[in-house]
N, C-alpha and C positions, 0 to 999 in steps of 0.2 A: 687198374683199379677194379676190384671185384665188388659186386653189390647184389642184394636181393631184398625186395620189399614185400612183406606179407600183409595183405588186406583181409580184415576179419568182417564177415557178413553174418551177424547174429540173428537167430530166430528162436521161437519158443514153441512148446507143444505140451500136451497134457499126458504125463506118464501113466496116469491111471487108466487110460484107454489103450491098454496094451494090445488088444486084438487089432484095433485100427492101426496102431503103430507098426505091428508086424506086417500087416497087409501093405502099408505104405512103403516099408523098407524093402519088401519083396518086389514091389513095382519099381522102386528106385534102382535096385540091382538089375532089373530087366530092361531098364531104359536104354534104348539102342541108339547107335550112331545115326540110323535112319531117322528116328524121331528127332534127334538133335539137329540134323541137317534141315528137316522140315521146319523146325522152329526158327532156325537162324536165317535161312534164305528161302523158305517156302518152296524148295525144289523137290522133285520126286526122283527116285533112283530105284532101279531093280537089282542093283548089285547085291549079291549075297554077303559080301564083306561088311555091309552096313548093318547086319544083324548083331554085330559085336556090341557088348555092353559098354556104356559110357563110364560107369563106375565099377570098380573092382574092390571087393572086400580085401583089406590089406592090414597087416599088423604094423601099427605106428611104432617104429623103433625109437627107443630113448637111450640115454646114457646108461651103460650097465651098472654104474655106481648109484643109480637112483633106487629108492626104496620101491618095493613091489606095487604099492598102491598107485604110483604114478602110471604104471602100465595099465592097471585095471581101470583107472579113470578115463584114459584115452581110448582103450579098446573094448570097454564093456567087461562085465564080470559074469562068469558062468554061474548059473544057479539051477537047482533042481525044482525050484518053485516056478511053475509055468505061468502063474498069474502075476509074479513080481517083475518089476522093471529095474534093471541095474545098468542101463545104458546099452548102446548098440555098437557092434564092431565098426571101426573106422572104415571109411570108403575113400579110395584114391582114384583120381581121374586117370583113365587109361591113356596109353601113349597116343593112340589114334584120336582119343577125345581131345588131347592137347593140340594135335594137328588141326582138328576141325576148328577149335577156338582161335587158332592162329592163322586161319584162312587157308589151310591145306586140306588134305584128304587122306584116305587110308594109305599109309606109307610115305606120305608127303608132308613134311613139317610146316609147309607154308612159308610166307614171308613176313608174318607177324602183323601187328596193328600199328597205326600211326595216329597221332593227335597233334593239335596245334596249341601252343601256349598263348596266354593273353598278351596283348600289346605291352602291358605294364611289366609282365614277366620277361618278355623279350628285351625290353629296355634295361631291366635290372641286370640281366645276364650280359648284355652288350657292354655294360660298363666294366665288366670283368673279362671282356674279350672272349665270351663264350657264345657260340652260335649253334643253330640246329645243324645236324649232319647232312641234311638234304636241302636242295635248292628251293624247294617249296615251303621251307620253314616248318616242316613237320618233324616229330620226334618219335623214335621207335619204342614199341611196347611188345613184350613177349610174355605169355603165360607159360611159365616153366613147370608149374605143378598146381594141384588143387586137392584139397582134402575136405571130407564132410564128417562132422562129429555130432553125436547125439548123447548128451550126458544124462546121468541119473537124475539130475535136478530138474529136468524139463527144459534145459537150455541146449540149443544146438548152434553150431558155428560152421560156416563154410569158409575156408581160407583159400585165397588166390595168391600164389607166389608169382611176383612180377619181376622181370629184369628189363631195364631200359636198353635193349639191344635187339638185333635181329635174331630169329631162331637159328639153331645150329651150334655146334661145338666151338666154332670160331668167333661167334658173337660179334658179327660185323657191326660197326657204328655204335659200339657200346659207349654209353656216357662215361666220361672220365673226370667229371668235375662234381664235387659234392653239392655245390650250389645248384647245378642243373638237376640233380637227383631230388633235392629239396623242393624245387619248383614243380617238378613232375608229381611228387607226392601231394603237394598242395593242389595241383590240378585234378588229381584222381580221387582224393579221399572224400570228396563231396558227391553223394550218390542218391539224393532224394528224388531225382528225376526232373528237377526244375531246370531253369536256364543256366544255373551255375554248374550243372553236371557236364563233364567234358564229353565231347563227341569223339568217338573212336571210329576209324575207318580201316578196312582191310586193304592191303595193297592190291591194285589191279581189279578191285571190285567196287561197284558203286554203292553197295549197302553200307550202312553205318550203325553204330551201337550207341545207346544213350548211357555212356559211362560203363564202369565195371559192373554196375548193378544188372545191366542186361545180360552180361555173361553169366552172372550168378543165377539169374532167373531162368535162363535157357538151360543151364546145367541141372537145375532142380526146379522144374516147372510147378511142382506141388507148392512151392512157396507163394505162388500167385494164383493157383487154380484149385486149391483145396481148403478145407476147414480143419486140417490136421496140423500143419506147420505154418507159423505166421512170422514174418519179419519183425524185428524189434526196432521201434523208433523210426521206421520207414527209411533206415540207413541214411539219415540226413548227413551224418559225417561218420565214416567208418574208422575203426581203430586200425592202426598200422604198427608193424614192427620192422624197422629198417636195419639191415646189417650191411655195413660198408667197410671195406678194407682198403685203406689208403696206402699207396706205394711211396708217397712222399712224406717227409717229416712235417709235423704240424706243431705250432706253438700252443701252449696251454690255452691261450685266449681263442685261437682258432678251433681247438677241440671243443671248448665250451659252446661256442656259437654254432658250430656245425651240428653237434648232438642235440642242442636245444631246438634248432630249426627243423631237423629231420624228425624229431619225435613230436613236437607240438604244432607242426605245419605252419610255422611262422616264416614269412619271407623277409627280404631285406627292407620291405616297406615298413616294418615295425622296428622299434628301438626298445627292446626289453631291458629292464633294469638288471644289474648284476645279481641282485638278490633272487629274482625270479629265474635267472639262468642257472644259478647254483642249487636251486631247490631240489631238483630231481636228479642231480648229477652224482654218479658214483664211479670211482676209479680203482678197481681192485689191483690193477697192475699198471705199470708205466705205459705199456703198449696196448691196453684195453680199457675202454671207457664206456659206461652205460648211462642212459638217461631214461627216466620213467616219468610218465605224466598221464593225465586222464585222456588225452587225445591220442597218445601213442607211445611207443618205446623205441629205443635205438641202441645199437652196439656199434662202436667205432673201433676198428682194429688198425693199429699203425704198424705195418710190417717193415722189417729191415733185414739186412743181410745177416745180422747176428741171430735172428730168430726165424730160421727156415721152417720151423714147425707151424708157424702161423700162416703159411701159404695156403693151407687147406682149411683154415679155421671156420669159414662160413659153411662149407660142406660137412664139416665134422661137428665141432663143438656147438656152433650156432644151431645147426639142424637137429642134433640129438639132445641138446641140453637146454639152451636158452629159449628156443622157440616153443618146445613143450611146456616149459615153466610159464612163459608168457601166456600161452593159450589157456592153461588151467587157471592161472590167477585171474585172467580176464573173464573166463566163464563163471568163476566164483563171484566176481563183481557184478556181472549181469544178473545172476540169480538173486543176490542180496539186494541189489538196486530195485529189481522188480518186486521183490517181497516187501521191501521197505515202503513201497508206494501203495501197499494194501493189496497187491496182487489183483487189483481191479474188482474187489469185493465191496458190497454195500451192506452194512449191518445196522439195524435199528437197535442201538444200545439202550434206549429208554424202555422199549417194550419188545425185547427180542423174541422171535419165533423159533421154532425148532430148526427151521432152515438156516436161520442166522447162527444158531449154535453149531450146526453142522459145518458152516463155513469157517467159524472160528477154530473148530477142532481140526479142520483140514489145514488151515494156516499154521497151526501149532505143529501138525504132523510134518509139514514141509520143512520147518526148521529142524525138527528132530532128525529127519532123514539126512539133511545136509550135515549136521554136526556128527552124526554117527557114520555115514557112508562116504562122505566127501571131504570132510575137513581133516587137515593134518598139520603138523608143526614143522616137520623137516622133509625136504625134498629127497635128500640123499646123504652121502657121507662126506661131501666136500663143502668147505666153508663158503666158497664163492657162489655155489649154486643156492645154498640156503640164504645167503645175504641178498642175492638177486631176487629171490622169491619174496623176502621180507620187504625189500625196496619196492617191488611191484605192488604189494598189498598196501603199503604206506601211501604210494602215489594215487592209487585208486580209492583209498579210503575204505577198504573192505572191513578192517577191524572195527572202525566206528559204526559202520552199517550193521555188522553182526551184533555189536553191543546194544545198539538201539533196538534192533529186532528182538533180541533176547529179553530186553526190558519189556517190550510190548507183549511178548508171549507170556512172560511172568505175570503181567497184569491181566492178560486174557485168562490165564489159569485161575487167578484169584476171582475173576468175574464169573467164570463157569462154576467154580467151587461155591461161591456165594449163592448162585442160582440154584445149585443142587441142594445146598443146605436149607434154602428157603422153601424149596419144594418138599424136602423131608420134614421141615417144621410144620408146614401146612398139612402134610399127610398125617403126622402124629397128632396134630390138633383135631383133625377129622376123626381119627380113630378114637381119641378120647371122648368126643361127642357121641359117637356110636356106642362106645362102651357105657357111657353114662345113661344113654337112652335104654340100652339093654338091661342095665341094672335096675332102672326105674320100672321097666315092664315086669321084671322078676319080682320086685318088691310089691307091685300092684297085684300080681297073681297070688303072692303069699298072703297079703292082707285081705284080699277079697275071697280067697279060696276058689277062685275061678281061673282056669287056664284058657288060653286062646282056643285050644281044641274044643273045650267044653262050650265056650261062647259061640263056636261055629256049629256044633253038632248036637248039643244037649237041648232037646225040646222041653225038658222039665223046668229049665230056668225061666224065671218070669221076664217079661219084656222090659220092666223097669231095671232089673239087674243087668240085662244085656246092654241097655242104653247107657247106663252109668259106666259099665266096664269099657265099652267101645269109645265112649267120650273121653275117658281118662287115657285109654291105650293110644288114641290118636292125638289127644291134646298135649300129653306130656312130651312126645317127640317134637311136635310143632313148637312147643314152648322152649325146648332146648335149642332148636335151630334158630329161632328168633333171638333168643338171649345170646347165643354164641356170635351171631352176626353183629348184634349191637355192641358186644364187648370188643370184637375185632375192630370195628369202625371207630369206637370212642376211646379205646385204651392204647392203640398203636400210634 
C-alpha cells in the first residue's frame, strides 16, 4: 500500500511591502544547514558542508495539460514593474535539509521520527488487529518533501509531505492499513502547540519536537521571529491532503468510510451519518475516489492487476495534478476567508476619516487584484481536473465567500461614492456662497461708485463714506455666511 499525506501550514504577509518581502526572501534562500542545525539541536559545527542552503528555488511542475495561469500562480509571475508583487518563485526543501529534519546529516537520510498514539487510538486499532511496528508502541514518520509558496494575494503556505514509514527507498515498516493512516493523521493535524499536539522524537536522540509545527517553524524561522510573515489561526488544526493507494479490493461502504475519515480526521470513535459521509464524496472512476471537506481532502486509488498504470498514480497524477489543484483552491479559500472577516480593519462608518476611506479602498483593491490576477474558471483541458477543482471550492465554500465579499465591496463603493458626492455638493454650495458674496461686493461698488482700491488709498473720500462702504463690504459677506449656515441647519 502506497500513501502520502500533505500537511498545509498557512501564513499571511503584506504584498505592498515589496522591499521587505524581497529582503526576507533573500534571507530565506540563504538560510543554511548550519542555522537549521543550531535551531533544531543547538549544536555547533565547523563543517563547510553545512553552508549549503536549506531551501532551493525550484519550478513546481504541474500537469502539462493545465492552463498557463496554474503555473504562474504556483511559481510567481515575471514582471517589469519593480514595485509590483505577483508572487515569489516556489522554494523546495533541499535533500540534505530533508536529511536533517529526519534526524540525519549531510549525505545521511537519518532514521526518521517516531510518535506514540493515544491509548484510545491503540485500542481502536487493536480491535482490527493492527499494532505498532515497534516493540515500544511507536509509529514511524518521514518528511519526504517540503515546499514553500508565497502567492500574489498575500497568502503563503508551507507544505510538509509525510509518509508513515522509515526513510529510504525500501520504506521499512511502512503502514499498510488505512485505519492506521487515519489515526496518524488525527494525531498530527492538531498543531496549536498545546497538550493535544503530538510529541515527535528522533530515533537514537533524546530531543523531541512539539508536533509538525516545530518542523515548520525550524524550516522557516521568520514565521516566529519577524513581523513580515505571520501564521494563520495559530495552526490549531492544519489542512491535509491524503493520497492512498490500496492494493486490496474495497467495498463501496469501505471506500466511503475510509475517504471520509482520512479527509475529515474522524476516527472510529465517531459514528457519522450516511448523509454527512456522502456530502463531499466524488467518484470519477470505479478505481478512483475523492473526498473534499473543510478539514482536508483525500484521494483513494484502488489498484488492480487490470490497471498497471495506477501503480505510479501518487507520484504522477497526484503530485502533478491533484496536489497543485488542492493547494491553489485552499490558498483561495484562505484569502477569501481572511478578507470576509474584514481583514482585521476597524472603520468608523458613522463618521469616517480619510484613514478609514483609505482602508476601504485598500479592501476593495484586494478583491479586484484577486478577481483579475488569481481567479479562473478552468484548471485545464480535462474534465476530471475541472470537476475536482469545483468540488474543492464547493466543500470550502469559496464561491459563497466571494459572493458575500463582492456584495460588501459593492456597498463600500456606494458608500465611497455617496461620500464623494456629498463633498462635491458641499464644495458647490460653498462656491455658490462665495460667488454671491462677490456679486454683492461688485454691486456695492457699482451703486456707491467706490472701489476697494479707492477705499484703501483715496484720501479725498470722506470718513463717513469710508465707514459706510466698509460696513457694507464686511457686513454683506457675514450676513451671507450666517444665512447659509442657518439654511443648512434648518432645511436639511
